C-alpha positions in Angstrom: 108.6 84.8 53.6 107.8 82.6 56.6 105.8 83.3 59.8 108.2 84.5 62.6 107.1 81.6 64.8 108.2 79.1 62.1 111.6 80.7 61.6 112.1 81.0 65.3 111.2 77.3 65.8 113.7 76.3 63.1 116.4 78.4 64.7 115.7 76.9 68.1 115.8 73.4 66.6 119.2 74.1 65.1 120.5 75.3 68.4 119.3 72.0 69.9 121.2 70.0 67.1 118.1 69.3 64.9 118.8 69.5 61.1 115.7 70.8 59.2 114.9 69.6 55.7 112.3 71.6 53.9 109.6 69.7 51.9 107.6 71.7 49.4 105.9 71.8 46.1 108.2 74.7 45.2 111.1 74.5 42.8 114.7 74.4 44.1 115.1 78.0 42.8 111.9 79.0 44.6 112.9 77.5 47.9 116.6 78.6 47.8 115.9 82.1 49.4 114.2 80.3 52.3 117.1 77.9 52.7 119.5 80.8 52.7 117.5 82.8 55.2 117.2 79.8 57.6 120.5 78.2 57.0 119.0 75.0 55.7 121.0 72.8 53.4 118.6 70.2 52.1 115.1 70.4 50.5 112.6 68.0 49.0 111.0 70.0 46.1 108.4 69.5 43.4 106.4 67.3 45.9 109.2 64.8 46.0 110.4 64.8 42.4 113.6 66.6 43.3 115.7 66.2 46.4 119.0 68.0 47.0 120.8 71.1 48.0 119.0 74.2 46.5 121.7 76.6 47.5 124.2 74.9 45.2 121.7 73.6 42.7 122.7 70.0 43.4 120.2 67.2 43.0 120.7 64.0 44.9 117.5 62.6 43.3 115.3 63.8 40.6 112.7 62.3 38.2 110.7 63.5 35.3 107.8 62.3 33.2 108.4 61.6 29.6 107.2 64.5 27.4 104.6 62.5 25.5 103.0 61.2 28.7 103.0 64.7 30.2 101.3 66.2 27.1 98.7 63.4 27.3 98.0 64.2 30.9 97.7 67.9 30.2 95.3 67.3 27.4 93.2 65.0 29.6 93.1 67.6 32.3 92.0 70.3 29.9 89.3 67.9 28.5 88.0 67.4 32.1 87.8 71.2 32.6 90.9 71.4 34.8 93.8 73.9 34.6 96.9 71.8 34.5 100.0 73.0 36.4 103.4 71.4 36.0 107.0 72.2 36.6 110.3 72.2 34.7 113.6 72.7 36.5 113.5 76.4 35.6 109.8 77.3 35.6 106.2 76.5 36.7 103.7 76.3 33.8 100.0 76.5 33.9 97.3 75.9 31.2 97.6 74.5 27.7 101.3 74.8 26.7 
């Protein structure tokens, strides 16, 4: 899940009174097991598009891109030879969908 040194450092920080907040491209569901394992309450997910408490699925902040805009961006990515990757609250998607 995480390198032992990272987990140990987070645990040492907690003992010293430091609250850790995870920041990741992962979804809240994807980061929840890490939060549970490390005893972390808050996370910044989807590269900042969701901020909250993954263990109770509570968003303090979230934002989305309008569907039409997202579809245009995916189409442009495909036109440029890229493989688009995007996230919904329940899944990560890749390719032309």
